[in-house]
PALUM-271905 format. One record per atom (N, C-alpha, C, O): residue number from 1; residue in three letters; atom name; x, y, z. Coordinates in steps of 0.2 Angstrom, whole numbers, plus 5000, padded with zeros to 4 digits. Layout:
REM residues N
+------+------+------+------+------+------+
| resi | resn | name |   xx |   yy |   zz |
+------+------+------+------+------+------+
|  NUM |  ala |   CA |    X |    Y |    Z |
...
+------+------+------+------+------+------+
REM end
This chain:
REM residues 91
+------+------+------+------+------+------+
| resi | resn | name |   xx |   yy |   zz |
+------+------+------+------+------+------+
|    1 |  unk |    N | 4703 | 4977 | 5290 |
|    1 |  unk |   CA | 4701 | 4983 | 5293 |
|    1 |  unk |    C | 4699 | 4988 | 5288 |
|    1 |  unk |    O | 4694 | 4992 | 5290 |
|    2 |  unk |    N | 4703 | 4989 | 5283 |
|    2 |  unk |   CA | 4701 | 4994 | 5278 |
|    2 |  unk |    C | 4695 | 4993 | 5275 |
|    2 |  unk |    O | 4691 | 4998 | 5274 |
|    3 |  unk |    N | 4693 | 4987 | 5273 |
|    3 |  unk |   CA | 4687 | 4985 | 5270 |
|    3 |  unk |    C | 4681 | 4987 | 5275 |
|    3 |  unk |    O | 4676 | 4989 | 5273 |
|    4 |  unk |    N | 4682 | 4985 | 5281 |
|    4 |  unk |   CA | 4677 | 4986 | 5286 |
|    4 |  unk |    C | 4675 | 4994 | 5287 |
|    4 |  unk |    O | 4669 | 4996 | 5287 |
|    5 |  unk |    N | 4680 | 4998 | 5287 |
|    5 |  unk |   CA | 4679 | 5005 | 5287 |
|    5 |  unk |    C | 4676 | 5007 | 5281 |
|    5 |  unk |    O | 4671 | 5012 | 5282 |
|    6 |  unk |    N | 4677 | 5005 | 5275 |
|    6 |  unk |   CA | 4674 | 5007 | 5269 |
|    6 |  unk |    C | 4667 | 5005 | 5269 |
|    6 |  unk |    O | 4662 | 5009 | 5267 |
|    7 |  unk |    N | 4665 | 4999 | 5271 |
|    7 |  unk |   CA | 4658 | 4996 | 5272 |
|    7 |  unk |    C | 4654 | 5001 | 5276 |
|    7 |  unk |    O | 4649 | 5003 | 5275 |
|    8 |  unk |    N | 4657 | 5002 | 5282 |
|    8 |  unk |   CA | 4653 | 5006 | 5287 |
|    8 |  unk |    C | 4652 | 5013 | 5285 |
|    8 |  unk |    O | 4647 | 5016 | 5285 |
|    9 |  unk |    N | 4657 | 5016 | 5282 |
|    9 |  unk |   CA | 4657 | 5023 | 5279 |
|    9 |  unk |    C | 4651 | 5023 | 5273 |
|    9 |  unk |    O | 4647 | 5027 | 5273 |
|   10 |  unk |    N | 4651 | 5017 | 5269 |
|   10 |  unk |   CA | 4646 | 5017 | 5264 |
|   10 |  unk |    C | 4639 | 5016 | 5267 |
|   10 |  unk |    O | 4634 | 5019 | 5264 |
|   11 |  unk |    N | 4638 | 5012 | 5272 |
|   11 |  unk |   CA | 4632 | 5011 | 5275 |
|   11 |  unk |    C | 4629 | 5018 | 5278 |
|   11 |  unk |    O | 4623 | 5020 | 5277 |
|   12 |  unk |    N | 4634 | 5021 | 5281 |
|   12 |  unk |   CA | 4632 | 5028 | 5285 |
|   12 |  unk |    C | 4630 | 5033 | 5279 |
|   12 |  unk |    O | 4625 | 5036 | 5280 |
|   13 |  unk |    N | 4634 | 5033 | 5274 |
|   13 |  unk |   CA | 4632 | 5038 | 5268 |
|   13 |  unk |    C | 4626 | 5036 | 5265 |
|   13 |  unk |    O | 4622 | 5041 | 5264 |
|   14 |  unk |    N | 4624 | 5030 | 5264 |
|   14 |  unk |   CA | 4618 | 5028 | 5261 |
|   14 |  unk |    C | 4612 | 5030 | 5266 |
|   14 |  unk |    O | 4607 | 5032 | 5263 |
|   15 |  unk |    N | 4613 | 5029 | 5272 |
|   15 |  unk |   CA | 4607 | 5030 | 5277 |
|   15 |  unk |    C | 4606 | 5038 | 5277 |
|   15 |  unk |    O | 4600 | 5040 | 5277 |
|   16 |  unk |    N | 4611 | 5042 | 5277 |
|   16 |  unk |   CA | 4611 | 5049 | 5277 |
|   16 |  unk |    C | 4607 | 5051 | 5270 |
|   16 |  unk |    O | 4603 | 5056 | 5270 |
|   17 |  unk |    N | 4610 | 5048 | 5265 |
|   17 |  unk |   CA | 4607 | 5050 | 5258 |
|   17 |  unk |    C | 4600 | 5049 | 5258 |
|   17 |  unk |    O | 4596 | 5053 | 5255 |
|   18 |  unk |    N | 4598 | 5043 | 5261 |
|   18 |  unk |   CA | 4590 | 5041 | 5260 |
|   18 |  unk |    C | 4586 | 5046 | 5264 |
|   18 |  unk |    O | 4580 | 5047 | 5263 |
|   19 |  unk |    N | 4589 | 5050 | 5269 |
|   19 |  unk |   CA | 4585 | 5054 | 5273 |
|   19 |  unk |    C | 4585 | 5061 | 5271 |
|   19 |  unk |    O | 4580 | 5065 | 5272 |
|   20 |  unk |    N | 4590 | 5063 | 5267 |
|   20 |  unk |   CA | 4590 | 5070 | 5264 |
|   20 |  unk |    C | 4585 | 5071 | 5258 |
|   20 |  unk |    O | 4584 | 5067 | 5254 |
|   21 |  unk |    N | 4583 | 5077 | 5258 |
|   21 |  unk |   CA | 4578 | 5079 | 5252 |
|   21 |  unk |    C | 4583 | 5079 | 5246 |
|   21 |  unk |    O | 4588 | 5081 | 5246 |
|   22 |  unk |    N | 4580 | 5076 | 5240 |
|   22 |  unk |   CA | 4584 | 5075 | 5234 |
|   22 |  unk |    C | 4582 | 5081 | 5230 |
|   22 |  unk |    O | 4577 | 5080 | 5226 |
|   23 |  unk |    N | 4585 | 5087 | 5230 |
|   23 |  unk |   CA | 4583 | 5092 | 5226 |
|   23 |  unk |    C | 4588 | 5094 | 5220 |
|   23 |  unk |    O | 4594 | 5094 | 5221 |
|   24 |  unk |    N | 4585 | 5095 | 5214 |
|   24 |  unk |   CA | 4589 | 5097 | 5209 |
|   24 |  unk |    C | 4585 | 5100 | 5203 |
|   24 |  unk |    O | 4579 | 5099 | 5204 |
|   25 |  unk |    N | 4588 | 5104 | 5199 |
|   25 |  unk |   CA | 4584 | 5107 | 5193 |
|   25 |  unk |    C | 4584 | 5102 | 5187 |
|   25 |  unk |    O | 4589 | 5100 | 5185 |
|   26 |  unk |    N | 4578 | 5101 | 5185 |
|   26 |  unk |   CA | 4578 | 5097 | 5178 |
|   26 |  unk |    C | 4576 | 5101 | 5173 |
|   26 |  unk |    O | 4572 | 5105 | 5173 |
|   27 |  unk |    N | 4580 | 5101 | 5167 |
|   27 |  unk |   CA | 4579 | 5105 | 5161 |
|   27 |  unk |    C | 4572 | 5103 | 5158 |
|   27 |  unk |    O | 4570 | 5097 | 5159 |
|   28 |  unk |    N | 4569 | 5108 | 5155 |
|   28 |  unk |   CA | 4562 | 5106 | 5152 |
|   28 |  unk |    C | 4563 | 5101 | 5147 |
|   28 |  unk |    O | 4568 | 5101 | 5143 |
|   29 |  unk |    N | 4559 | 5096 | 5147 |
|   29 |  unk |   CA | 4559 | 5090 | 5142 |
|   29 |  unk |    C | 4563 | 5085 | 5145 |
|   29 |  unk |    O | 4563 | 5079 | 5141 |
|   30 |  unk |    N | 4567 | 5086 | 5150 |
|   30 |  unk |   CA | 4572 | 5080 | 5152 |
|   30 |  unk |    C | 4568 | 5075 | 5157 |
|   30 |  unk |    O | 4564 | 5077 | 5161 |
|   31 |  unk |    N | 4569 | 5069 | 5156 |
|   31 |  unk |   CA | 4566 | 5064 | 5160 |
|   31 |  unk |    C | 4569 | 5064 | 5167 |
|   31 |  unk |    O | 4574 | 5066 | 5168 |
|   32 |  unk |    N | 4564 | 5063 | 5172 |
|   32 |  unk |   CA | 4566 | 5063 | 5179 |
|   32 |  unk |    C | 4564 | 5057 | 5182 |
|   32 |  unk |    O | 4559 | 5054 | 5180 |
|   33 |  unk |    N | 4568 | 5055 | 5187 |
|   33 |  unk |   CA | 4566 | 5049 | 5191 |
|   33 |  unk |    C | 4559 | 5050 | 5195 |
|   33 |  unk |    O | 4559 | 5055 | 5198 |
|   34 |  unk |    N | 4554 | 5046 | 5194 |
|   34 |  unk |   CA | 4548 | 5047 | 5197 |
|   34 |  unk |    C | 4547 | 5047 | 5204 |
|   34 |  unk |    O | 4543 | 5050 | 5207 |
|   35 |  unk |    N | 4552 | 5043 | 5207 |
|   35 |  unk |   CA | 4552 | 5042 | 5215 |
|   35 |  unk |    C | 4559 | 5043 | 5217 |
|   35 |  unk |    O | 4564 | 5040 | 5214 |
|   36 |  unk |    N | 4560 | 5048 | 5222 |
|   36 |  unk |   CA | 4567 | 5049 | 5224 |
|   36 |  unk |    C | 4567 | 5050 | 5232 |
|   36 |  unk |    O | 4561 | 5050 | 5235 |
|   37 |  unk |    N | 4573 | 5049 | 5235 |
|   37 |  unk |   CA | 4573 | 5050 | 5242 |
|   37 |  unk |    C | 4570 | 5057 | 5244 |
|   37 |  unk |    O | 4570 | 5062 | 5241 |
|   38 |  unk |    N | 4566 | 5057 | 5250 |
|   38 |  unk |   CA | 4562 | 5062 | 5252 |
|   38 |  unk |    C | 4555 | 5062 | 5250 |
|   38 |  unk |    O | 4551 | 5066 | 5253 |
|   39 |  unk |    N | 4553 | 5058 | 5246 |
|   39 |  unk |   CA | 4546 | 5058 | 5244 |
|   39 |  unk |    C | 4543 | 5052 | 5248 |
|   39 |  unk |    O | 4546 | 5048 | 5250 |
|   40 |  unk |    N | 4536 | 5053 | 5249 |
|   40 |  unk |   CA | 4532 | 5048 | 5253 |
|   40 |  unk |    C | 4533 | 5041 | 5250 |
|   40 |  unk |    O | 4533 | 5036 | 5253 |
|   41 |  unk |    N | 4533 | 5041 | 5243 |
|   41 |  unk |   CA | 4533 | 5034 | 5240 |
|   41 |  unk |    C | 4540 | 5031 | 5241 |
|   41 |  unk |    O | 4540 | 5025 | 5242 |
|   42 |  unk |    N | 4545 | 5035 | 5242 |
|   42 |  unk |   CA | 4552 | 5032 | 5243 |
|   42 |  unk |    C | 4552 | 5029 | 5250 |
|   42 |  unk |    O | 4554 | 5024 | 5251 |
|   43 |  unk |    N | 4549 | 5032 | 5255 |
|   43 |  unk |   CA | 4548 | 5030 | 5262 |
|   43 |  unk |    C | 4545 | 5023 | 5262 |
|   43 |  unk |    O | 4546 | 5020 | 5267 |
|   44 |  unk |    N | 4540 | 5022 | 5258 |
|   44 |  unk |   CA | 4536 | 5016 | 5258 |
|   44 |  unk |    C | 4539 | 5010 | 5255 |
|   44 |  unk |    O | 4537 | 5004 | 5256 |
|   45 |  unk |    N | 4545 | 5011 | 5252 |
|   45 |  unk |   CA | 4549 | 5006 | 5249 |
|   45 |  unk |    C | 4552 | 5001 | 5255 |
|   45 |  unk |    O | 4554 | 5004 | 5259 |
|   46 |  unk |    N | 4551 | 4995 | 5254 |
|   46 |  unk |   CA | 4553 | 4990 | 5259 |
|   46 |  unk |    C | 4560 | 4987 | 5259 |
|   46 |  unk |    O | 4563 | 4985 | 5264 |
|   47 |  unk |    N | 4563 | 4988 | 5253 |
|   47 |  unk |   CA | 4570 | 4985 | 5252 |
|   47 |  unk |    C | 4574 | 4988 | 5247 |
|   47 |  unk |    O | 4572 | 4993 | 5243 |
|   48 |  unk |    N | 4580 | 4987 | 5247 |
|   48 |  unk |   CA | 4585 | 4990 | 5242 |
|   48 |  unk |    C | 4583 | 4988 | 5235 |
|   48 |  unk |    O | 4584 | 4992 | 5230 |
|   49 |  unk |    N | 4581 | 4982 | 5234 |
|   49 |  unk |   CA | 4579 | 4979 | 5228 |
|   49 |  unk |    C | 4573 | 4984 | 5225 |
|   49 |  unk |    O | 4573 | 4985 | 5219 |
|   50 |  unk |    N | 4568 | 4985 | 5229 |
|   50 |  unk |   CA | 4563 | 4990 | 5227 |
|   50 |  unk |    C | 4565 | 4996 | 5225 |
|   50 |  unk |    O | 4563 | 4999 | 5220 |
|   51 |  unk |    N | 4570 | 4999 | 5229 |
|   51 |  unk |   CA | 4573 | 5006 | 5227 |
|   51 |  unk |    C | 4576 | 5006 | 5221 |
|   51 |  unk |    O | 4575 | 5010 | 5217 |
|   52 |  unk |    N | 4580 | 5001 | 5219 |
|   52 |  unk |   CA | 4583 | 5000 | 5213 |
|   52 |  unk |    C | 4578 | 4999 | 5207 |
|   52 |  unk |    O | 4579 | 5002 | 5202 |
|   53 |  unk |    N | 4573 | 4996 | 5209 |
|   53 |  unk |   CA | 4568 | 4994 | 5203 |
|   53 |  unk |    C | 4565 | 5001 | 5201 |
|   53 |  unk |    O | 4563 | 5002 | 5195 |
|   54 |  unk |    N | 4563 | 5005 | 5206 |
|   54 |  unk |   CA | 4559 | 5011 | 5204 |
|   54 |  unk |    C | 4564 | 5016 | 5201 |
|   54 |  unk |    O | 4562 | 5021 | 5198 |
|   55 |  unk |    N | 4570 | 5015 | 5202 |
|   55 |  unk |   CA | 4575 | 5020 | 5199 |
|   55 |  unk |    C | 4577 | 5018 | 5192 |
|   55 |  unk |    O | 4581 | 5021 | 5188 |
|   56 |  unk |    N | 4575 | 5012 | 5189 |
|   56 |  unk |   CA | 4576 | 5010 | 5182 |
|   56 |  unk |    C | 4574 | 5015 | 5177 |
|   56 |  unk |    O | 4568 | 5017 | 5177 |
|   57 |  unk |    N | 4578 | 5017 | 5172 |
|   57 |  unk |   CA | 4576 | 5021 | 5167 |
|   57 |  unk |    C | 4573 | 5017 | 5162 |
|   57 |  unk |    O | 4576 | 5012 | 5159 |
|   58 |  unk |    N | 4566 | 5018 | 5159 |
|   58 |  unk |   CA | 4563 | 5014 | 5154 |
|   58 |  unk |    C | 4567 | 5014 | 5148 |
|   58 |  unk |    O | 4571 | 5019 | 5146 |
|   59 |  unk |    N | 4567 | 5008 | 5145 |
|   59 |  unk |   CA | 4571 | 5007 | 5139 |
|   59 |  unk |    C | 4570 | 5012 | 5133 |
|   59 |  unk |    O | 4575 | 5014 | 5130 |
|   60 |  unk |    N | 4564 | 5014 | 5132 |
|   60 |  unk |   CA | 4562 | 5018 | 5127 |
|   60 |  unk |    C | 4565 | 5025 | 5128 |
|   60 |  unk |    O | 4567 | 5029 | 5124 |
|   61 |  unk |    N | 4566 | 5027 | 5135 |
|   61 |  unk |   CA | 4569 | 5033 | 5137 |
|   61 |  unk |    C | 4577 | 5033 | 5135 |
|   61 |  unk |    O | 4580 | 5037 | 5133 |
|   62 |  unk |    N | 4580 | 5027 | 5138 |
|   62 |  unk |   CA | 4587 | 5026 | 5137 |
|   62 |  unk |    C | 4589 | 5027 | 5130 |
|   62 |  unk |    O | 4594 | 5030 | 5128 |
|   63 |  unk |    N | 4585 | 5024 | 5125 |
|   63 |  unk |   CA | 4587 | 5023 | 5118 |
|   63 |  unk |    C | 4587 | 5030 | 5115 |
|   63 |  unk |    O | 4590 | 5031 | 5110 |
|   64 |  unk |    N | 4583 | 5035 | 5118 |
|   64 |  unk |   CA | 4582 | 5042 | 5115 |
|   64 |  unk |    C | 4587 | 5047 | 5118 |
|   64 |  unk |    O | 4587 | 5053 | 5116 |
|   65 |  unk |    N | 4591 | 5045 | 5123 |
|   65 |  unk |   CA | 4595 | 5050 | 5127 |
|   65 |  unk |    C | 4601 | 5051 | 5123 |
|   65 |  unk |    O | 4604 | 5047 | 5120 |
|   66 |  unk |    N | 4603 | 5058 | 5124 |
|   66 |  unk |   CA | 4610 | 5059 | 5121 |
|   66 |  unk |    C | 4615 | 5057 | 5127 |
|   66 |  unk |    O | 4613 | 5056 | 5132 |
|   67 |  unk |    N | 4621 | 5057 | 5125 |
|   67 |  unk |   CA | 4626 | 5055 | 5130 |
|   67 |  unk |    C | 4627 | 5060 | 5135 |
|   67 |  unk |    O | 4627 | 5058 | 5141 |
|   68 |  unk |    N | 4626 | 5066 | 5134 |
|   68 |  unk |   CA | 4626 | 5072 | 5139 |
|   68 |  unk |    C | 4620 | 5071 | 5144 |
|   68 |  unk |    O | 4621 | 5071 | 5150 |
|   69 |  unk |    N | 4614 | 5069 | 5141 |
|   69 |  unk |   CA | 4608 | 5068 | 5145 |
|   69 |  unk |    C | 4609 | 5062 | 5150 |
|   69 |  unk |    O | 4607 | 5062 | 5156 |
|   70 |  unk |    N | 4612 | 5057 | 5147 |
|   70 |  unk |   CA | 4613 | 5050 | 5151 |
|   70 |  unk |    C | 4618 | 5052 | 5156 |
|   70 |  unk |    O | 4617 | 5049 | 5162 |
|   71 |  unk |    N | 4623 | 5055 | 5155 |
|   71 |  unk |   CA | 4628 | 5057 | 5160 |
|   71 |  unk |    C | 4625 | 5061 | 5166 |
|   71 |  unk |    O | 4626 | 5060 | 5172 |
|   72 |  unk |    N | 4620 | 5066 | 5164 |
|   72 |  unk |   CA | 4617 | 5069 | 5169 |
|   72 |  unk |    C | 4612 | 5065 | 5173 |
|   72 |  unk |    O | 4612 | 5066 | 5179 |
|   73 |  unk |    N | 4609 | 5060 | 5170 |
|   73 |  unk |   CA | 4604 | 5056 | 5174 |
|   73 |  unk |    C | 4608 | 5051 | 5178 |
|   73 |  unk |    O | 4606 | 5050 | 5184 |
|   74 |  unk |    N | 4614 | 5049 | 5176 |
|   74 |  unk |   CA | 4618 | 5045 | 5181 |
|   74 |  unk |    C | 4620 | 5049 | 5187 |
|   74 |  unk |    O | 4621 | 5046 | 5192 |
|   75 |  unk |    N | 4622 | 5055 | 5186 |
|   75 |  unk |   CA | 4624 | 5059 | 5192 |
|   75 |  unk |    C | 4618 | 5061 | 5196 |
|   75 |  unk |    O | 4619 | 5062 | 5202 |
|   76 |  unk |    N | 4612 | 5061 | 5194 |
|   76 |  unk |   CA | 4606 | 5062 | 5198 |
|   76 |  unk |    C | 4603 | 5055 | 5200 |
|   76 |  unk |    O | 4598 | 5055 | 5203 |
|   77 |  unk |    N | 4606 | 5050 | 5199 |
|   77 |  unk |   CA | 4604 | 5043 | 5201 |
|   77 |  unk |    C | 4602 | 5043 | 5209 |
|   77 |  unk |    O | 4607 | 5044 | 5213 |
|   78 |  unk |    N | 4596 | 5042 | 5211 |
|   78 |  unk |   CA | 4594 | 5042 | 5218 |
|   78 |  unk |    C | 4598 | 5037 | 5222 |
|   78 |  unk |    O | 4599 | 5038 | 5228 |
|   79 |  unk |    N | 4601 | 5032 | 5219 |
|   79 |  unk |   CA | 4605 | 5027 | 5223 |
|   79 |  unk |    C | 4612 | 5028 | 5221 |
|   79 |  unk |    O | 4616 | 5023 | 5221 |
|   80 |  unk |    N | 4614 | 5034 | 5221 |
|   80 |  unk |   CA | 4621 | 5036 | 5219 |
|   80 |  unk |    C | 4626 | 5033 | 5224 |
|   80 |  unk |    O | 4632 | 5031 | 5222 |
|   81 |  unk |    N | 4624 | 5032 | 5230 |
|   81 |  unk |   CA | 4629 | 5029 | 5235 |
|   81 |  unk |    C | 4631 | 5022 | 5233 |
|   81 |  unk |    O | 4636 | 5020 | 5235 |
|   82 |  unk |    N | 4626 | 5019 | 5229 |
|   82 |  unk |   CA | 4628 | 5012 | 5227 |
|   82 |  unk |    C | 4634 | 5012 | 5223 |
|   82 |  unk |    O | 4639 | 5008 | 5223 |
|   83 |  unk |    N | 4635 | 5017 | 5218 |
|   83 |  unk |   CA | 4641 | 5018 | 5214 |
|   83 |  unk |    C | 4647 | 5019 | 5218 |
|   83 |  unk |    O | 4652 | 5016 | 5217 |
|   84 |  unk |    N | 4646 | 5023 | 5223 |
|   84 |  unk |   CA | 4652 | 5025 | 5228 |
|   84 |  unk |    C | 4654 | 5019 | 5232 |
|   84 |  unk |    O | 4660 | 5017 | 5232 |
|   85 |  unk |    N | 4650 | 5015 | 5234 |
|   85 |  unk |   CA | 4651 | 5009 | 5237 |
|   85 |  unk |    C | 4655 | 5004 | 5233 |
|   85 |  unk |    O | 4660 | 5001 | 5235 |
|   86 |  unk |    N | 4653 | 5003 | 5227 |
|   86 |  unk |   CA | 4656 | 4999 | 5222 |
|   86 |  unk |    C | 4663 | 5001 | 5221 |
|   86 |  unk |    O | 4668 | 4997 | 5220 |
|   87 |  unk |    N | 4664 | 5007 | 5220 |
|   87 |  unk |   CA | 4671 | 5010 | 5218 |
|   87 |  unk |    C | 4675 | 5008 | 5224 |
|   87 |  unk |    O | 4681 | 5006 | 5224 |
|   88 |  unk |    N | 4673 | 5010 | 5231 |
|   88 |  unk |   CA | 4677 | 5009 | 5237 |
|   88 |  unk |    C | 4679 | 5001 | 5237 |
|   88 |  unk |    O | 4684 | 5000 | 5239 |
|   89 |  unk |    N | 4674 | 4997 | 5236 |
|   89 |  unk |   CA | 4675 | 4990 | 5237 |
|   89 |  unk |    C | 4679 | 4986 | 5232 |
|   89 |  unk |    O | 4682 | 4981 | 5233 |
|   90 |  unk |    N | 4680 | 4989 | 5226 |
|   90 |  unk |   CA | 4684 | 4986 | 5221 |
|   90 |  unk |    C | 4691 | 4989 | 5221 |
|   90 |  unk |    O | 4696 | 4986 | 5218 |
|   91 |  unk |    N | 4692 | 4994 | 5225 |
|   91 |  unk |   CA | 4699 | 4996 | 5226 |
|   91 |  unk |    C | 4703 | 4993 | 5232 |
|   91 |  unk |    O | 4709 | 4995 | 5233 |
+------+------+------+------+------+------+
REM end
């Protein structure tokens, strides 16, 4: 029963997150996700796999990021609810 509640909560959270505008301030020179929830391009994505694919940080960007910048990008990850689901399901 506990897992069912967690899964349902995760699904609802994901659905709500996909509908909300994704607004935040990006520091000058900082890489940003090119497609985010709330954008027309995001609404055109047909599957979870496509969403994850457009959220991938290019390798050349990853290798040049500081630890602080990488942490900030992780916190701004458009599919952040995936992290939350994984944490809930592993506990």
